[in-house]
N, C-alpha and C positions, 0 to 999 in steps of 0.2 A: 577455456573460453575467455575471450577478451571483451569486457563490456564496451570498450571504446570502438569495437569493430562494427557496431550497428547504430542506426540513428537514435538519438536520445529521445526518451519518452516525453520530455518537455515539449518537443515539437509535436508530439501526438496530442498532448493537452491543447496546444495552440490550434491544431487542426480541428479538434472537436469544438473549441470555443468559436472559431471563425465560421465553421460550418453551421453553427446554430445562431450566428449573428449576434453573439454576446461580446460586448466590449471588455477590454481588460479591466477597466474601472468598475464596470457592472459586476463582473465575476468576483472581483476583490470585495465589493460591498456585500455580495451574497455569502461569500465564505467568511467574511469578518476579519480580513487581513488587509494589508496595504497593497496598493497596485504595484508598488515597487517589488514586494515579495513575490507576487504572481509572475511578474516579468522575470525575476531572477530564477524562479522555478522553471519557466518556459524555456529559458536559455541555458539551463543546466548549471547556473552559478550558485544555487542554493538548494538545500535539501528540505523537503517538507516533513513534518511530523506525521505519524499515523493519522491523527485526527484531521490535519490539513489535507492530506491525500484523499481521505474519504469525503471531506467537505467539498473538495473540487469536483470529484466525480458525481456527487449528489447534485450539486448546483448545475452541472452540465447534463444531468439525466443519463449518465453512462455508468457502467459497472467498472470496478477496478480490473476485472478480467478483460474488459474491452481495451484497457491500456496495455495489458500484457500481450494481447493478441493483435493490437493495431486497431485503428478506428476507421470505419466506413470504407469507401472505395478509394484505394490508394491512388488510382489513376485520376480520380476527380478531386482529390484532396488538394488543399493549398500546398505549395512547395515547402519541403522541410528545410528549415534554416539550421545550419550546422551550429552546434553549441561550442562554446569555448572548451578546450580540453580540460577535463576535470575527472581524472580517474577515480573510481570507487564512489562517485556520488550516487545518490538514490536514483537519479534520472537515467544514468548510464546503466545501472543495475536493472532497472525496470525495462529498459530498452533491450537488454540481453534476454530478459524473460520473453520479450515480444518479437524476437528475431524472426520466427517463422510461425505464422498463425495456425497452420495445420500440424505443427510439430507435436508429436507425442513424447512426453517425458516419462520413461519407464518402458516396460513394466518394472524393471529393476533400476533403482537409482542408488549408487554407492555414495558414501560421504564425500569422496573427492569430485563427484560429478554434480553436486548440488549447486544451483544458481543462488547467489547470495544478494540480498537486498538490504543495504544498511540505511536505516532511516535516522531522522533527527532524534535527539533525546535518548540515545543509548539503546535503541531497539534494532534487532537484526532479524530478518526473515530469511529462511532457507527453504527453497521450493523443493518439496519431496516428490512431486509428480504432477502430471497433467494429461488429461484425456481430451483430445480435440472436440470442441463443441460443448463442453461442460462449463458451467459458470460456478466453479468451485476453486477456492485457493486451499491447497493442501500444504501446510507450512510447519516447519520447526521454528518456533519463536523463542528468541532470547531477549530478556530484559536485563541489561547490566545493572549493577548496583546504582540506585538513583535514577534509573531509566523510567520513562513514562510514555504512554501513548499520546500525551498532549503536553507540549512544552509550556503552554500557558496555564495548565492546570484545569482547563475546562473539560466538560464531558463531550463526547462525540456521539453521533448516531448516523446510521446509513442503512440502506436497504439490505435485506437478507437475514440470514440466521447464522449464528456461530456456535461451534462446539469446541471446547478446549479441555485438555488433559495435561496437568502439570507433572513433569517427571523429576524435577529437582529444584531446590530453592523455594522461596515464597513470593507470591504475587498477590497484591491487593487489588481487588476488583470493586470499583464503585459502580453500582447498577441502580439507576434511579436514585431513590433515597436510602438505599441499603448499601452496606459495605461488607465484603467477604474477604477473608484471608485464605488464600489457596496454598496448600502444601503438596508435597509429592503424593500422587495417588488421587488427588482431588480433581473433580471434573465439573465443568459448567456448560450450560447451554441456555441461550436466550435469543429473542428477536433483536436484531441489531438496531432496530428503530428505537429501542429503549436507550436513553442517554447513559453512556458508560465510559469508564476510563480504567486503564490498567497502570499500576506503578509498582516498582520494586523498592521497598524501604529498607531492605536488608543489605548485608555486606557480601553476599554471594549472588552470582547470576541466577535468575529464575528462568527455567527452560520448560517448554511444553510443546505439545503437538496440537495444532489448531486446524479446524475445517471451517471455512467461511463460505457459505452458500449465498451467492448473489442472485437476485432476481434480474432477469434480462430486462434492460431498459432501452427502449428505442428512442 
C-alpha cells in the first residue's frame, strides 16, 4: 500500500474547516497552536501529535474516524489541494486509512497488511481492523523511548471512550490528577473527555492494543 497514492488527509481537515466556515486562524486559536502549524498540517508539511490531532477533530466537531473515512459529501466538498510530496508523514498515512470509506479491513489482518500511522513525538499506530459504519479505532500502539502523546507535555481530551492493554514495555498514563505506570498485562479504560496523556519514560518501546470508541459528531 502506498500512502502517496491517495489524497492527503490534511486536505480532508481543510474541507471540514471550510465546510463549517471556520477560518484557519480561528481553528488555530481553538486548538491552541499557531496558524502556521495548522497550515502546515493541512498541506502535509508537518505531522501533528496525538493530542493536536484530537484537538483539531474536537474543534471541528468531527470524529477521528471521520478523517479515516473521509468527510461529508465528496461531490460537494471544496476541491482537494494536492500536498507537497512527503512520504511517510502522518497525513499521507491517515489518507491511506481513508482511501475507501466503505472498505472493510479484515476479518483477518496479517502483520504485513497493517496500515501504519506515524505521529509526532515517537508514537506509531497500526490499524488492526475496521468494520464499515463503526466509530471505533482498533489499534496496535507503540510509544518509542521518550515518546509521548503530546509534544508540549499538555494533557489532551476528546470525545469517546478508550480501552487499552499493554503487551510489552512500560507506559505512564496521566489521567486527571492521577498517574499510573502500566506494565505488560495491565489494562486501562476511561472516558476520553478526562484530561490525559501517555508517555514512555523507559528505554524500551511500550506496546499495547487500544480500542478508542468515538461518539459520532455531526
